[in-house]
C-alpha positions as CSV (number, residue, x, y, z in Angstrom):
1,X,-28.3,-80.8,-8.2
2,X,-31.8,-80.2,-7.5
3,X,-32.3,-83.1,-5.3
4,X,-28.9,-82.6,-3.3
5,X,-29.7,-79.0,-2.4
6,X,-33.0,-80.1,-0.6
7,X,-31.7,-82.7,0.6
8,X,-28.5,-80.8,2.2
9,X,-31.3,-78.2,3.0
10,X,-33.3,-80.5,5.2
11,X,-30.0,-82.0,6.8
12,X,-28.7,-78.4,7.3
13,X,-31.9,-77.1,8.9
14,X,-32.3,-80.0,11.4
15,X,-28.7,-79.3,12.3
16,X,-29.4,-75.5,13.0
17,X,-32.7,-76.1,15.1
18,X,-30.7,-78.3,17.1
19,X,-27.7,-76.0,18.0
20,X,-29.4,-72.9,17.6
21,X,-33.2,-73.9,18.4
22,X,-34.2,-71.4,15.7
23,X,-35.7,-72.9,12.1
24,X,-35.3,-71.8,8.9
25,X,-38.7,-70.8,7.5
26,X,-39.6,-74.7,7.4
27,X,-37.6,-77.9,7.1
28,X,-37.3,-77.5,3.2
29,X,-36.9,-73.9,2.4
30,X,-33.1,-73.5,2.8
31,X,-32.8,-75.6,-0.4
32,X,-35.6,-74.1,-2.4
33,X,-34.5,-70.4,-1.4
34,X,-30.9,-72.0,-2.3
35,X,-31.7,-72.9,-5.9
36,X,-32.7,-69.7,-6.5
37,X,-30.2,-67.8,-4.7
38,X,-29.0,-65.9,-8.4
39,X,-32.3,-64.8,-8.8
40,X,-33.1,-61.9,-6.5
41,X,-36.0,-60.5,-7.6
42,X,-37.7,-63.9,-7.0
43,X,-36.0,-63.8,-3.0
44,X,-37.0,-60.2,-2.9
45,X,-40.9,-60.9,-3.8
46,X,-40.5,-64.0,-1.8
47,X,-39.6,-61.9,1.2
48,X,-41.7,-59.3,0.8
49,X,-45.1,-62.6,0.4
50,X,-43.8,-64.0,3.4
51,X,-43.6,-60.6,5.7
52,X,-47.5,-59.5,4.3
53,X,-48.5,-63.4,5.3
54,X,-46.4,-63.1,8.6
55,X,-48.2,-59.2,9.1
56,X,-51.8,-60.7,8.4
57,X,-51.5,-63.8,10.3
58,X,-50.9,-61.1,13.1
59,X,-53.4,-58.8,12.6
60,X,-56.2,-62.8,11.9
61,X,-55.1,-63.7,15.4
62,X,-56.2,-60.5,16.6
63,X,-59.7,-61.4,16.3
64,X,-59.7,-65.0,16.4
65,X,-58.0,-67.9,18.3
66,X,-54.9,-68.8,15.5
67,X,-52.5,-71.6,17.5
68,X,-51.1,-74.8,15.7
69,X,-52.6,-76.7,12.5
70,X,-55.0,-74.0,12.1
71,X,-52.0,-71.3,12.1
72,X,-50.3,-73.1,9.9
73,X,-53.1,-73.6,7.4
74,X,-54.1,-69.9,7.5
75,X,-50.5,-69.0,6.7
76,X,-50.7,-71.6,3.7
77,X,-53.6,-70.5,2.8
78,X,-52.6,-66.8,2.8
79,X,-48.9,-67.2,1.3
80,X,-50.6,-68.9,-1.7
81,X,-53.2,-66.6,-2.4
82,X,-50.4,-63.8,-1.9
83,X,-47.9,-66.0,-4.6
84,X,-50.8,-66.6,-7.1
85,X,-51.6,-63.0,-6.9
86,X,-47.7,-61.9,-7.3
87,X,-47.0,-64.7,-9.6
88,X,-50.3,-62.7,-12.1
89,X,-49.4,-58.9,-11.2
90,X,-45.9,-58.5,-10.9
91,X,-43.7,-59.7,-13.6
92,X,-42.0,-57.6,-15.5
93,X,-40.7,-57.9,-19.6
94,X,-37.1,-55.0,-19.7
95,X,-35.5,-55.0,-22.7
96,X,-32.8,-57.3,-21.2
97,X,-34.5,-59.6,-19.3
98,X,-37.7,-60.5,-17.4
99,X,-38.3,-59.6,-13.4
100,X,-40.4,-61.8,-11.4
101,X,-41.1,-59.8,-8.0
102,X,-43.1,-62.8,-7.5
103,X,-42.7,-65.5,-4.9
104,X,-40.2,-68.7,-5.3
105,X,-43.4,-71.4,-4.8
106,X,-46.6,-71.3,-3.6
107,X,-46.4,-72.2,0.1
108,X,-42.6,-71.2,0.6
109,X,-44.4,-67.6,1.8
110,X,-46.8,-69.4,4.4
111,X,-44.0,-71.6,5.6
112,X,-41.7,-68.8,6.4
113,X,-44.5,-66.2,7.6
114,X,-45.5,-69.6,9.9
115,X,-42.4,-69.9,11.6
116,X,-41.9,-66.3,12.0
117,X,-44.8,-66.2,13.8
118,X,-43.3,-68.3,16.4
119,X,-39.7,-66.8,16.6
120,X,-39.6,-63.9,15.3
121,X,-39.2,-62.6,11.6
122,X,-35.8,-61.1,11.6
123,X,-34.6,-64.5,13.5
124,X,-36.3,-66.2,10.5
125,X,-35.5,-65.3,7.8
126,X,-31.2,-64.7,9.2
127,X,-31.1,-68.2,9.7
128,X,-32.8,-69.0,6.3
129,X,-30.5,-66.4,5.1
130,X,-27.5,-68.6,6.4
131,X,-28.7,-71.9,5.7
132,X,-29.3,-71.1,2.0
133,X,-26.2,-69.8,1.9
134,X,-24.2,-72.9,3.1
135,X,-26.4,-75.1,1.2
136,X,-25.0,-73.4,-1.8
137,X,-21.7,-73.1,-0.9
138,X,-22.0,-76.7,-0.2
139,X,-23.5,-77.8,-3.6
140,X,-21.2,-75.6,-5.4
141,X,-18.2,-77.7,-3.9
142,X,-19.6,-80.7,-4.4
143,X,-20.2,-80.0,-8.4
144,X,-16.3,-79.0,-9.1
145,X,-17.5,-75.0,-8.7
146,X,-19.6,-75.0,-11.3
147,X,-22.8,-72.9,-10.4
148,X,-26.5,-73.5,-10.5
149,X,-27.9,-73.3,-13.8
150,X,-31.0,-72.0,-14.3
151,X,-33.4,-73.9,-13.3
152,X,-36.7,-71.7,-14.2
């Protein structure tokens, strides 16, 4: 199921880039986000961390030349640092469940932020949302309506 989601995410990302000219935050990101659609706390954490990373990149680029590979490396590095911090600080155990306001993975927020600098945060998140939902629907249909199990 995981392999199918990631593969579909790659295929749909390529198709949507060609059709709409907007990337979904990196070519492998929609598959990973589709796997987490039943965890809104993780999705919110990913959005917040990617936004903070995006704002950091914008701020850093005012003081230095930040483009191309250098921008990608800095975005992934800042996203990774913020993801690690969020993973250690923002996990709350309640009586009924565990809320994790941390990112999905360590690299995902940095890749989202990198593409957001290129094409805009709202456009990137919108395309990521559409692509992840389509991936999730195709995977559910492929497995005869069986929903995703908790993977983590």
